[in-house]
N, C-alpha and C positions, 0 to 999 in steps of 0.2 A: 625558463623552459627546462622539462625534465631530461636528464642525461640518459645515456644508454645504461649506466649501471642503476640509475633510479627505476627504469623500467624493468630491468632483470629483478631487482628486489621486490618491486611492487607486485610483479607477475607472481613471484614465489609465494608472496604473502597472500595474494588472492587465492591462489590454489591451496594453501594451508587452510584458510577459512573454508574453502569449499570441502575439504576433507572432514572437517569437524562441524557439521551443522547443528544448530539448536533451534527448536522451534518456539513459537510466540510465548513470551514470558519466562523462557528458560535459558536466555542468552547470556548466562554469567561467564562462561569461559571465552565466548566471542567478545563480550565487553572488556574483559581483562586484557585480552589480545590488543584490542584497539587502543586502550588507555595505555598499555605498555609501549605501543609503537608511537603514541602522540608525544609522550613525555620528553623524548630526545629532540623533539622539534622546538621545544622552548616555548610553548604557548604561554600566555599570561595567566590562564588558569585552566585546570582540567576538572570537570565536576562528573562524579560518578553516581550511580545509583538513581539516575534522572528518570522520573516517570516510571520506576521499576528498575531495569537493568541498563537504562540508557547511559551514554557517556556524550558530554559536551567539552569542546576545547575552544576557548575564546582567545583571539588574537587581537589585542588591542593596540591603537596606536597612541601617541602622546597628545593627539588633539582631538576635540570632540567633533561628532559627526554621526551620521547614521549608523545603525547596527544592521548588518546584512547576514542572515542565516541560511546555511546550506545543509539540506538533510539528506541523510541515507538511512536504510533500514538495517537492523541486526538480525532478523529472523529468517529461518529457513522453513521449509514445508514438510508435514508428515507424509512424504511420498518417497518410496524407495527409488533410487537412481540405478539405471541400467549400467551394467559393466561398460566401461569405457576408458576414459584416460587414466594415467597413473595416479592422478589426483582425486580420483572419484571418492564419493562419500564412503567414510569408514564407520559411520552410524547406521546401523540397520533401520530401515524404514523411514529414513530422513535424508533430505537432500536440498542443497541450494539450487532449486529449479526455477527460480524467479530471478536470479542474477543479483540478489542483495549483496553477495560477496563481492561482485564487481562495484557495486554503488558505493560500499564501504572503502574499497581501495582507491576509487576515484577521490573521495574526500580526503584520504590520507596523502594522496598525490598533491591535492590542492594545499594541504597543510605544509608540505615540503616547500612548495613555492611560496608560501606566506612567510616562512620562517626565514627563507633566504632574502626576501625583499618585503619589509614591512609595509603595510597600506599606510597612506599619507594622513588619514584621518578616521575617526570613527572605529568600529569593531567588526571583526568577521567571526561568526560563531559555527563550528562544525558541529552539528547535531546527529549523533548516532542514535536513532530512535528504536525502541523495542516494539514488538508485537504489531507490526503492520498488517500481517496476514488475517488476523481476526478483528481488526478495525479498532482495537483498544489502546494501541501504543500512542498514537498523536494526541489523543484526548488525555491520556495520563501524563505526558510530557507537558502539555499546556496546563494542567492542573497542578503541576509541581510548583510549589511557592517560588523556586528559583527561576522559573520561566518569567515571572513578572520582573525580576531583576535584570534579565537579558532584554526583554522588550523589544523584539526585533521590529525594524521598520519595513524590512524586505525580507521575504523568504522564497528560496528557490530550491527546486529538485529536478531530478531526472529519472526516467525509467527506460531501461533498454527495451527495444521494441523488434522482436524477430518479425521477419517479413519485409520489413523496410531496408532499402539499401544500407549497407555498412556505413556508419558515419553520418548518414543524413539525418537531419533533425525534424521531428513532427512538432508543429507549434500552432496554437490557435488562441483567439481570445475567448472570453467566457468559458462555458462548460468544457472540460477536458475529460473528466471521469464522473459517471452517474453515481447518484447515491444508492445504497442498497441496505437491505435490513433481512437478517435470517429469522424466520419465525419457526419454532419447534412446537407442534400441536400434539397433545396426548389425548386421545379419545378413549374413555373407560366405561365398559359395560359390566358385563358378567360372563364368566366362562360356563361352559355346559359340556356334557358328553357328546361327542360328534355323532352319535346315534340319535340323540334327542336335542338338537340345537334349539329347538322352540323353548327350551326351559331356560335358556340364557339371554343374554343380550349382546348380540354381535356388533361390532363396530364396522364390519365389511361393507354393508351397503352405504354408511356413511362415507367411509373412505373412497369407495367407488363413485359417489356423488361429488365429493369435494375436489378430487383431482381435476376433472374438466372444468368445475365452476371457478376454482382460483386461476387456472390457467387463462380462461376466458377474460380475465381482467386486464389483459395486455392490450395496449393499442399504440399506434403511432410509432415513431422511431427515434433515435437518440439526438436527432438534429432539431427536434421540437420540444418546446418546455413542456407540452402535454404528455410526452412519452412516459410509459409505464409499462412494467412487465412482471409476470409471476412465474417462476420456474420451480417446478417440482424438482427437489434434488435427492429426496430419500422417502421411502415408504416402507413400513413394517407392519405385519398384521398377526398377531398371536405369536405362538411358538410353533417351531418347525417339527409339529407332530401330526399324526393321522387320527389321534383319538379324543382331541379337545377341540371343541368349538371356541373360536377366540373371544376374549373378553377385553382385549386392549389393542390399540393401534396408534402407531407414531408416524406423524407426517411432517416432513420438513419443506418449507417452500421459501424461496428467496424472492423478495420484493424489490423492484428496482424502478427508479425515477430520475428524471433529468434535473429536478429541483428539490431541496430539502423540504420546503413546505408542502410540496405535492406528496411526499412520503407518508405525512401524518394522514392525509386523506385517504391514500391507498391502503394503509394499514387499518384504517377504521373499517373500510369497506370489506377488507379480508376478514377482520374480526366479526363483522355482523354476519357474513356468510357461514363461517365456521361455527358460530354460537347457534345460528338457526338450524343448520343441519343437524348438529348435535342434539338440540332439544328435540327436534322431529323424531329422532331415532332413539330417544329415551337414554342418552348418553351423557355422562359429565365430561368436561372438557377442561383442559388447562393449556395456556400458552406462555412461552418464554421468548424474549428477543435475544438473539445472539448475532455477532459479527454486524455490528451497526456502523455502517460507513456514511459519513456525510458527502455530498457532491463536492468535487473539486472545481472551483470556479478560478479561472485565470484573469487577474486584474490586467486591464488594457495597459497601465503604464508599467507594469512588470514585465509584460509580454514586449513592449518596446525595448526594455533593457536587454532581453535575451536576443531579441532580433538584431540590435545594434551589435552585440558581441559576435554573433554569427556572421554578420556582415563583415566586420572587422577581420575576423579569422578566415573568411572565405568558406564557411561551412555551408553546404547546400540545406535548404529548408523547404518543407512542404507541408500543407494542411491536410493532405490525404490521409483518410483513416481516422479522423478526428471529428467531433468528440467520440469516446469510447464508451461502450456499455460497461465495460469492466469498471470495478470501484478501486479506489485509493484513499487511504485515511489522510492523505496530505491536505485535503481540503479544510481540516480543522485549522491549520496554521493560517489560512487565509481570512479567518474570522477576525484577526487582530493585526494583520499587516498586509501590505501589498504583495502578492504572491503570483508564481508561475510554476507549472510543472510542464516539461517538455519530454519528448520522446527521442531517444537516441537509437537510431537504426543498428540492428544486430546481424543484418544481412538476410538477403531473400531466401536463402536455403537454410538458415538457422532454425532448429527445432523449436516449436512454440514454448512459451512459458507453461510451466506446470507439467511439462512432458518429461517422462523418465529419462529421455535422451539430452535434455538441455544442458548446455555449458556456456557460462558467460564468455564472450569474445574478449580476450586480453587486449586486443588492439583498440578497444574502445577506452582503455584507460588514460592515456594521454589526450585523447579527443574530449573526453568529458571534464578532465582536469583543466584543460586550456580553455574551455567555455566558462566553467564556473570562476576561473581566475581573471578572464577578461571582464565579466560581469562585476565581480568585486572591485577591479581597479577602475572601471569606468564609474563606479559609485562612490570610490573611496580614495581614488589615486590622486586626488588633489587637482585634477583638471578642471573640474566643475563641481560644485556642491549640489547634489541632487535634491529635488524638493521631496519631502516626506509625502507619502500617499495619504489621502483622506482615511481617517478611521471611521 
């Protein structure tokens, strides 16, 4: 159990992380702070530079057994934080407005508990992953050659959930977070004088046609495997002048599906629509994929482990609000291990994620750490050898 002094120190550390946010792929100082906090806990090994800026701490027992990985995220958002608490962001234009500072602190709290009482068998890995917000971090971690040496059998993560009662857990089998993919579309024609637009090739009619055509690709809801959605997130036409008819347009659309294989079909349909419209309007087109997130699918056997821990701790649990349309790159870890992501309620009046007013509730630190510790000890504490999930 965490002591009062633990909670004071961990809260201060969380607030320090909150003051110095770093965005995806730039988390060097955050990673250094995490590594420096881990070393005094005496893990078997601390690995840095994991998948970029990631940090992994391994707590190994003297007996063979499963490897259980718990994951948190290092990155913040390129969103300015509103003036608020004394520990508000000191970095202009950036803020820990998704709670990753709290997720990291929960893993450090788990590290303290493991340092005081070693698991009876197997290994626990605390993985501090970079670049979750742009969807690249989990893939980079799994692609790191050292990940094959860790080879977790089980992987668990949590995400705080504003709007859910404080401390309540949201949990479900199967889909928990949808797949999504950002598509940046550039339409190129030819500029002209605004007085003689007929001498150029404007992408304006094509842009006006594409916005409703892509949006119309949506159908169903996230409770159905057939769910898909296309959201226009940005559009720009030409330059902000009055004398030039535009020759270029930029369109960003986010595609969303309930299953990974459905994403390929939706992307192909969007590609065909964009290509057809561009050709009919005499434009050239280029498309790039960004922020590519796999679906997060909870394995039933991993969910059962989480549910058993919640029952033992008396933590309330609900499936309300799940699955979510929002994406999470945690799904990549489930390709090679039994995995489960659960939501931890941040309170019904907590500002939403990515809101300039958001701040992670420190009261969640001991709750999240207790749940993770119970999962680890149920799997590795020697009471029973858990069967490895099918791969």
